C-alpha positions in Angstrom: 112.5 78.6 66.6 116.2 80.1 67.0 118.0 81.7 64.1 120.9 79.3 62.8 118.7 76.3 62.1 119.2 77.3 58.4 117.5 79.8 56.3 114.6 77.3 55.5 111.3 77.0 57.2 111.6 73.2 56.4 114.8 73.0 58.7 112.9 74.7 61.6 110.0 72.8 60.9 112.3 69.4 60.8 113.7 70.6 64.3 110.1 71.0 65.8 109.1 67.7 64.6 112.1 66.0 66.0 111.3 67.8 69.6 107.8 66.9 69.5 108.6 63.4 68.7 110.9 63.3 71.8 109.1 65.3 74.4 105.4 65.5 73.4 104.5 61.7 74.0 102.2 61.8 71.1 102.3 59.0 68.5 103.8 59.6 65.0 100.2 59.7 63.5 99.4 62.5 66.2 102.5 64.5 65.4 101.8 64.0 61.6 98.1 65.1 62.0 99.4 68.5 63.7 102.0 69.4 61.4 99.8 68.1 58.3 101.0 67.2 54.8 103.3 64.6 56.2 102.8 60.8 56.9 104.0 58.9 59.9 106.8 57.4 58.0 108.0 61.2 57.2 107.9 62.0 61.0 110.1 58.8 61.6 112.6 59.6 58.9 113.0 63.1 59.9 113.5 62.0 63.7 116.2 59.2 62.5 117.9 61.7 60.1 118.1 64.7 62.5 119.4 62.4 65.4 122.1 61.3 63.1 122.8 64.9 61.7 122.9 65.9 65.5 125.4 63.5 66.3 127.6 64.7 63.2 127.0 68.5 63.6 128.1 70.0 67.1 126.7 73.5 66.2 123.3 72.0 65.6 123.6 69.6 68.9 124.4 72.8 70.7 121.4 74.6 69.4 119.0 71.5 70.3 120.6 71.3 73.6 119.7 75.1 74.4 116.0 74.5 73.3 115.9 71.3 75.3 117.1 73.4 78.4 114.8 76.2 77.9 111.8 73.4 77.4 112.9 72.1 80.9 112.8 75.3 82.4 109.5 76.3 81.1 108.4 73.0 82.5 109.5 73.5 85.7 108.2 77.2 85.9 104.6 75.9 85.0 104.7 73.2 87.2 104.5 70.4 84.6 107.5 68.7 85.9 105.3 67.0 88.7 102.7 65.6 86.6 
């Protein structure tokens, strides 16, 4: 993850969980199993809270938008956008 999501690994993990939920197509259970030490309800709470925080925090939103852009570029580069 990028610098700027806070000093905490937890903050970076939350952004990863948020993006996993938005873009992976996996269930809450699958995401929880992949990240470990968290339940489905925890995934749901992180996604909800980060969505609210993103709406209030322009800097956070800008960083997430940048990651989303790079994910789309990567997806197009490896040909996943046609799947």
